[in-house]
Phi, psi and omega in degrees: 000063174245153187211140168260137164284137188278114177237130178266137173246124184244129173260111175263108192246124185200129175278150178301329183267012180250164184294154180295339172291344179287076185226139184236115171271131170240129180227158175250122193238112171296150179232258184253124174072234179257028179254139180232126184271133172261115186252157169232159175208122175264117188282324186278183178284349185290158181246152185284136180252325184200147179235132161223112185235144174257120171251128182225159185226155171236156188059028180174189181226160169272121187270316189204148169247126180217184175061024191282157190292138180226153180245210174220162184240127174260139188301139172070007174220171185264159179223209176234157178171205185254140182225139181281157171054227191286138175289342188273001179286148176281129176243121171280137184292344175261011183300133177289348174266012182299320180273001185306126176296346176283350171291113186231150180278349187278114178287140177301143179306336182262002185270102185275155013262149164070024180282155176276190193283341177095180181307144179085000178239194180269006177198152176227154169257132179243126178241122176220139178224163176214147177237132189200145172227157176047231187272005181267069187227160177288159178284162181278003169206165181161189180258118171286324180196177177229130175258148178243120183243167181250146174046189174279145193205154166271127178252128174237132179245130183221158172288145167261089180299325176301333184252002167125341182061230184249129180237128179262183187304314183288005175086355180297150174236074190296155167296154179244152176270163177295142185237127184263121185280155177256151178279132171254124184252131176261125180235143173258132181241166179279176172212030165294152189300126186277142182122298160282322187260156180278122178222309186285161185294326185288339182259010185084018179308156183284142172210150184233125172299124179276124176228253187244004181253129181206166173253139184076217180238356181236150169207140173225171190256146169225166187262351182189169176304151183236062184290143160205184195284339180258004179059040181241007184296327176291330185289335190258011176248116176066292183211159181271084194265359179278072183231024183265338191241125176224127183280144167255203180298132174247097194245125177301144177093205196290343187290311183077203188235156173239152179208143176256119182247118178259132176223164185261354183204168176294128183200181178242144180243134166238136189218151181220149174222118186286070186300325180275358178055044181251011173085015169211175182247023183265002183283159182300131179079007187276334172273097191284331170221140188234106180050037179298124171291127182241151171228161183285139012242319186255130171243116178263128184226156181237151181227153177266156177247123183295157182293336181270014186286139178293133185247149177051052175205156186273132186244152186265136177228155179234133180232125184226132181235139171206177182281324192274330188079199177075016190276156166253182177282358173226173169094174183277160175220145197277340173203187187083214188205151171239138175220124181256144178227151164234053183223017174287113188232111176278128175249157170253139187241120178303121183285167178266102183244009180297134176074011168267159181290158184308310182300313177297323182294317177299317183304314191286325171301316175299314185300324180282002178097012177239176174253167181263125173269209182300138172245118186233168184230149177206158180290148172208136182284338185259332188261123181296155180309122175098351180264167182272133179267326186196165171223159175223111011282162190272168177314143173078005174268151179245072185284358184106139181294143184084003177287140181282121177262122179275144181237136171252122174253137187288139170265009183100185175290150184282121187246130178295120178281162174276103187247010174296129175096350176279173170286162179303307185312301185294329177297313179294315176306309186302316174304312188285322180296338183275358183097013181247161162268170187227154168211171187209157167223166179241149179221146176276149184208125187290346190241345183255128180303139181308131175103340178267152186279124186275316186203172178219149183275346177250130184300143171298139175077011175268162179239071187289343180123132176309144178086353178292152182275131176251114176266137177244148178249119185257138180287146172250016172090184182296163186271142171234123175275146171250169178283110183266008184298137180075011173283152167297136183308314175298311175306313178304316182297315179302317184290321179301310179294317185286340177270003174100011183256176179247134181286116174278182178274123182283159173243160184234134179211164180276148181209132187278344182249341176264134177299154178301127179091353176268162176294131176265315178200171174220156190267352181248127188285148172301157181116179182296129178219161179300125177300150181077005170300139180273134178250120173262130185246152166252121186249137183288146165257012176095181180297156180284122176247122184297124176280158182268108187250005176293135183099336175286152167291163192300311181301319185291321185296316180305311181298320180297321187289322176291315183299335191271357179101009180249168174259147177283122176274226185277142176248112177257125181280125180230155180295133179166174177220153353290162179292137180097347182275141173289128181263333184196162177208151176212128008290165180292161180296150177081353178286161183235068185286344181114141185296144183091348182299137171284135181245121181271142178230154169251130186235130177297127187188178180297144178278336183256136180280152181284002175266355178293135182295341178269006198295321186291319180289327174291325171294318177296334179275359178093017181052064175296131184294336190290333182292340178260010171294141186303324188253009189296326180297352186240019176100357179279102191267336179255356182065031183222143174282144168244103192070231179278353195249146173278329179241123192198209190298320186291324176292329181287321178298322178295320185290319180299311184304321189261008183293131174050040179257143179294158185299332180274010181293126179255122176295151178301159180298147174090347176278125189294129173063184175238200186292342180300315181292327177280001179268090186291328184257003178061031190207153172288147162228107187066219183276005188251148169278322184246117184207216188300324187290314180300315179304318184297315182296316182303315183300317185301317190264003187296131175044046179255139179293168190293333190275357184287130175238121175260170175296165182318158001297149176236129190294141184269096185291335192284344183249014177255127178287321175200151170276140186279337174210000000 
């Protein structure tokens, strides 16, 4: 949106001896942006042969020279075009360098006489020449070259006489008259849609003379406003120089909008936004900045948004900076820049109303561009009664202007209700309504009707925090015991506990009818019983299996027999070793004769009881087995029959050998037994164990049949554990 004012610079060239028609005009014509054409026109009938011009500017520089006049070359003939340095050099039309782009009309700064500083400075020297015959000649008017200049500047065009000035077709080099340059002004224009907004010059559109103040980093020149629907006309001409204004969030309501404006020098900002989208910037609040002071480089600014602003649509804005300030949205300015935008977009942002009163919150929500949705209430430990707990959508969301925002209002902190004595359903409702969660379990109670609450784990009137779980214990009514016989022990214990009783310490016993681990009996009868009563169970160890006690000592055998569920039967002392070890049992091991059956055992031990009056002598004699022969007291010394007799020749031999021998007598080898077996009466006679008393007994029973019974002595069976034969 930049513009040059069109200024002609004219050179009237005439030699005193020439006709007045020998005139050449040279002018500077601004075109697009910062470009200026240097044009020529020969007024007389002559054609131009050569130009040597000094072009200078003030208040700026010549950035580049392009678009210079070129001719053409016809093969095998001469043509016209641009030639560097001296025009007097001979150039062949067939020169291979004829079209070399390095051929430029700008004389090198070192090429004397009188060349200017060149591109990038305040002046250049232009040299152009032509060679032509017949119709292959340049026109008598055209564009010599195009200059790109900086800022607004004065352009002067003069002859460089030292390099030949202007030469016409006839070779004349006329004198030239003094030439005064005219000013070329570069302007920046806006590009908002013209029609509703003033953008074109004829409608008072804004323009700024381009000097040293700009927004952003780019600025370009236009000859008039560049309006289009999107306010991007200036962006697509020369360069996208609208880079000085960047919008932040533009939020309806008290938050307002933010914008970043970048400038390269101290200046003042005036800006307008068409908030009501009606095609002008005259509405209330639409001038968002008035002579706002800006400093280099970045300025972050905030602006208010009127209540009637159009929301969620793109709005047109105009931003102007200059040094003096006082700008309107139309008209010229002596410096600075104008930038138009069509991207201001107002959104609605849910405000933060948590902990505000309901009335204040609703007013803020409406002011932010929303409507009020459902208003509900809930308990909250942190928010006082009547203030807002939350909104939906929540703070910092952009759900779309006009959205209904739901509000949750606090009912204050959650207080645990007293639900003891209520029905389960009523208690749960009361707990939930108070802002808590609920859970429950059941317990038997002799005094509370089934279905009513016995207790709660959170104390009434306490404030443990909303959402805390309140567990209630509900009565299952009085306790009833069931028949637990044949229940698995673990299951029976669960039943006892679940029925409101206490599990006691069980005992274990054998039982032929109840499986191992199951209940044999219980000490609390089935039926209604006081809750919390201790119930003791008898648990089966399974059917009684006769243990193997052979080889055990008698005491251990008796324990095993009893532990296996049997009674100890007859204990028979039998010969064997070691003394006290079980030698046999009945019933046999592994049998199942039934619990309580008597198990008889044979135990290795002394054949003579310690109550026997001769026990001391028997021990003294080394516990001889023969003293326990059933017939020893009747003369049987070897425990064997000889023919039909128990007492006969063999016994006599033993008796004779041991007759009237002292106690330390050792019978000869091969003689059966010792003097102890010949001692029939188990007593001393004088110094001898075997003597007259023994002989008297022996004589009585000598060669008598087994059924012979003599008068005493008679063997004392009450003092014998078992007879050896």
